Structure formats: C-alpha cells, structure tokens
C-alpha positions in Angstrom: 8.0 14.6 6.9 7.6 13.1 3.7 9.5 13.1 1.2 8.2 14.0 -2.9 10.8 14.0 -4.8 14.3 15.4 -5.2 15.5 18.3 -7.5 18.0 16.2 -9.1 17.9 15.0 -12.7 18.5 11.8 -14.1 20.5 10.8 -17.7 20.1 7.5 -17.9 16.4 5.1 -17.7 16.7 3.7 -14.2 15.2 0.1 -15.3 17.0 -1.2 -12.3 15.6 1.0 -9.4 11.7 0.6 -11.2 12.9 -3.3 -11.7 13.3 -3.4 -7.9 9.8 -1.5 -7.4 7.8 -4.0 -9.9 9.6 -7.0 -7.9 8.7 -6.1 -4.4 5.4 -5.0 -5.2 4.7 -8.1 -7.5 5.8 -10.1 -4.3 3.7 -8.5 -1.7 0.1 -8.6 -3.7 0.8 -12.1 -4.3 1.7 -13.1 -0.8 -1.1 -10.6 0.5 -4.0 -12.4 -2.2 -2.5 -15.8 -1.4 -3.0 -15.1 2.6 -6.5 -13.3 2.4 -7.5 -16.8 0.1 -6.7 -19.2 2.3 -8.8 -20.2 5.9 -6.3 -18.4 8.4 -4.6 -15.5 6.8 -2.1 -14.8 9.8 -0.8 -18.1 10.1 -0.2 -18.5 6.7 1.5 -15.0 6.7 3.4 -15.3 10.4 4.9 -19.3 7.8 5.8 -16.9 5.1 7.6 -14.4 7.1 8.8 -17.7 9.2 10.5 -19.5 6.4 11.8 -16.2 4.1 12.4 -13.8 6.6 15.8 -13.4 8.5 15.3 -15.0 12.0 18.6 -13.5 13.7 18.4 -16.6 16.3 18.3 -19.2 13.1 21.1 -17.6 11.1 23.3 -17.5 14.1 22.5 -21.1 14.6 22.9 -22.2 10.5 25.6 -23.9 9.3 28.1 -21.3 7.5 26.5 -22.6 4.6 23.1 -23.6 5.3 19.9 -22.1 3.7 19.5 -20.1 6.4 21.9 -17.3 4.5 19.7 -17.1 1.9 17.0 -15.1 4.1 19.8 -12.3 3.4 18.3 -11.9 0.1 14.6 -13.3 0.6 13.8 -11.0 3.9 14.5 -8.3 1.7 11.8 -8.3 -0.9 9.2 -9.8 1.6 6.9 -6.4 3.2 4.1 -6.4 6.2 2.0 -4.3 5.0 0.3 -1.7 2.2 2.0 1.3 3.9 5.2 -0.5 4.6 6.0 -1.4 0.5 3.9 1.8 -0.1 6.7 4.3 1.8 10.1 2.0 1.2 9.2 1.9 -2.9 8.4 5.7 -2.9 11.8 5.9 -0.8 13.4 3.6 -3.0 12.3 6.0 -6.4 13.4 9.2 -4.9 16.8 8.3 -3.9 17.6 5.0 -5.7 17.2 6.1 -9.3 19.8 9.0 -9.1 21.9 6.3 -7.3 21.7 4.3 -10.5 22.0 6.9 -12.9 25.3 7.6 -10.8 26.8 4.2 -10.4 25.2 2.1 -13.4 23.0 -0.4 -13.6 24.6 -3.4 -12.8 26.2 -1.9 -10.5 23.7 -0.3 -8.6 22.3 -3.9 -7.8 25.4 -5.3 -6.7 25.1 -2.3 -4.3 21.8 -2.6 -3.4 22.1 -6.4 -2.3 25.3 -5.2 -0.1 23.7 -2.7 1.6 20.5 -4.3 2.2 22.7 -7.7 3.5 25.4 -5.3 5.4 21.8 -3.8 7.5 20.6 -7.4 8.5 24.1 -7.9 10.0 24.1 -4.9 12.1 20.5 -6.0 12.9 21.8 -9.4 14.0 24.5 -7.9 16.2 22.1 -6.1 18.2 19.3 -8.2 18.3 20.8 -11.5 18.4 18.6 -13.1 20.3 15.8 -12.2 18.3 13.1 -14.9 17.0 11.4 -12.6 15.3 12.2 -12.2 11.3 13.3 -9.5 9.7 11.3 -8.5 7.1 11.3 -5.3 4.3 13.4 -3.3 1.9 14.4 -0.3 4.1 17.7 -1.8 5.2 18.8 -1.9 1.4 17.0 1.5 0.9 19.2 3.2 3.7 21.9 2.2 1.7 21.0 4.3 -1.1 19.9 7.1 1.0 23.8 7.3 2.6 25.2 7.1 -0.7 23.2 9.5 -1.7 23.8 11.8 1.0 27.7 11.9 -0.4 26.6 12.0 -3.8 24.3 14.7 -4.3 25.6 17.6 -1.8 23.7 20.1 -4.0 20.1 18.4 -4.1 17.5 19.4 -2.7 14.0 17.4 -1.2 10.4 18.6 -1.9 8.9 17.5 1.8 5.4 17.3 2.4 5.7 18.6 5.9 2.9 18.0 8.7 3.0 21.4 11.6 -0.2 20.1 13.7 -3.0 21.2 11.0 -1.2 23.3 8.7 0.2 21.2 5.8 2.8 22.6 3.6 5.7 21.6 0.9 8.9 23.3 1.7 12.1 22.2 0.0 15.0 20.8 2.4 18.8 20.5 1.1 18.9 16.6 0.8 21.9 16.6 3.2 20.2 18.4 5.8 17.1 16.1 4.8 19.5 12.8 5.7 20.7 13.9 8.6 17.9 14.2 10.3 16.5 10.6 9.0 19.2 9.1 10.3 19.7 10.8 14.1 16.0 9.9 14.4 16.7 6.4 13.5 19.7 6.5 15.8 17.7 7.8 18.4 14.7 5.6 18.2 17.6 2.9 18.0 19.2 3.7 21.1 16.1 4.4 23.1 14.8 0.9 22.3 17.7 -0.7 22.5 17.3 -4.1 23.9 13.5 -4.2 23.5 11.4 -5.8 20.5 10.3 -3.6 17.9 8.6 -3.1 14.8 11.0 -1.3 13.2 14.7 -2.4 12.6 16.0 0.5 13.3 19.8 -0.8 13.6 19.3 -2.5 10.4 18.5 1.3 8.7 21.6 2.8 10.8 23.8 -0.1 9.4 22.6 0.4 5.7 22.7 3.9 5.8 26.6 4.0 7.3 27.4 0.9 4.7 26.0 2.8 1.8 27.9 6.2 3.2 31.6 4.7 3.5 30.6 2.5 0.0 30.2 6.4 -1.9 33.2 7.8 0.2 35.8 4.7 -0.9 34.1 3.2 -4.4 31.6 6.1 -5.4 34.0 8.7 -6.2 35.9 6.0 -8.8 33.2 4.8 -10.5 29.8 6.7 -12.7 30.0 10.2 -13.9 33.1 12.0 -13.1 30.5 15.6 -12.8 29.2 14.8 -9.5 30.4 16.3 -6.4 30.9 14.6 -3.3 31.5 15.8 0.4 35.1 14.1 1.2 35.7 13.1 4.6 
C-alpha cells in the first residue's frame, strides 16, 4: 500500500518539512553524482556511509563525547538509493507537514531529530554487534508517523493499493493505515531478529513508539487546541 496524500488540511506553511526534503535530496544528489565521477563509485559510497553512517559497534566503543556520536545526526540525512530517498521523502511530506502544523516549526524540528536519535538507539540496542552502517531518515519519519497516529485520528490516507494485477486508490483511516504499517515493521523485525538486514526495522519501531509517546505526553499541551487526540 503506497500512501499518496492525507485528507488533513494545514494552516501554516510547512517550511521545516520542505527544508528537510530539500536538504536530504541535495545531500543524496551531491554524494551520488560525486560517487559516479570517481573511478570506484562503490568504494566512495562505502567510505561515506562508514564515516557518516551510524555503525553500532563503533558507537558502543566510542568515548562518551567522541565524534562517533555525531553520526546519530549525520546518518539521518544519508540515503542509499534513489528509491530509498523518494519513498522516505514521500512519507515525510504526507505526515510531516501536519505534525509541523500542529507542533510549530521549531518544535517539530527538535521532535524530528529526537525521533531519529531514539530510533538509532533502539537499533543499537537490538543490533549492537553489527558493523553495518545504519543510514536514512526513516527512523525520524517513523516518529512523525507515530505522532500523527495520535494527533490526527480523524484523518484518512488516500492509498494506492495493488491486488495482483488490479490497482486502485482507496481512502484508509489514518490510524488503521499507520497501525498496519507498524505491525508489519514489528513482524519483520521479530522475524529477522539477530539477522543482518538491509532495513533497520527496529529503528522504525523505536521511532514510531517515540513519536506515539511524545504526542501523548507533550503533543496535547502544544499546538492548536482544536485538535482531537487519543488518550491512553
């Protein structure tokens, strides 16, 4: 199921969300086109990912105030392929602009970065022996999706659905769509626990849970009071 847009209107211009999309896209394009101009693109990309990606074994062995901890931030702005970038930015646009509209611009930026950091922490706790760099904005975006789940329970997601050779667009209640997404990540994460994977499922799970509790504890005290929340 591919989300296309949501039905929730925004009242402020989402310049943080747009800025994040532009920055992520610029960094990926710069790294990609620099790589293909080198004699060995794969080697160049590997060096970038190792230097700026989050490597669990390196972080766990780093000095508490070492430079390795900066990769909690730098890794959020790296992507491994065009499809990785495009799908992440699509999800960021659909869910990010509304959460930014609710929390406020600066508040949303802090929340986004905290979501990414917490998502990386969960990935390290579950895959601490891995020396494979973790890159991508999906942990931070998962946090945004978790917050959206609570902040916009009445929203609906226009979704492109593929059923064998049949393709259609349907509207799915946002909580249903997000719950299905979260459960799929949880299932995949538990099924592949301890096994090397191209997808950091536990970062997605950790980010979503962080966003959920952030919205529960802080979100209801911020933003426009006209919004409706789930209370648990």
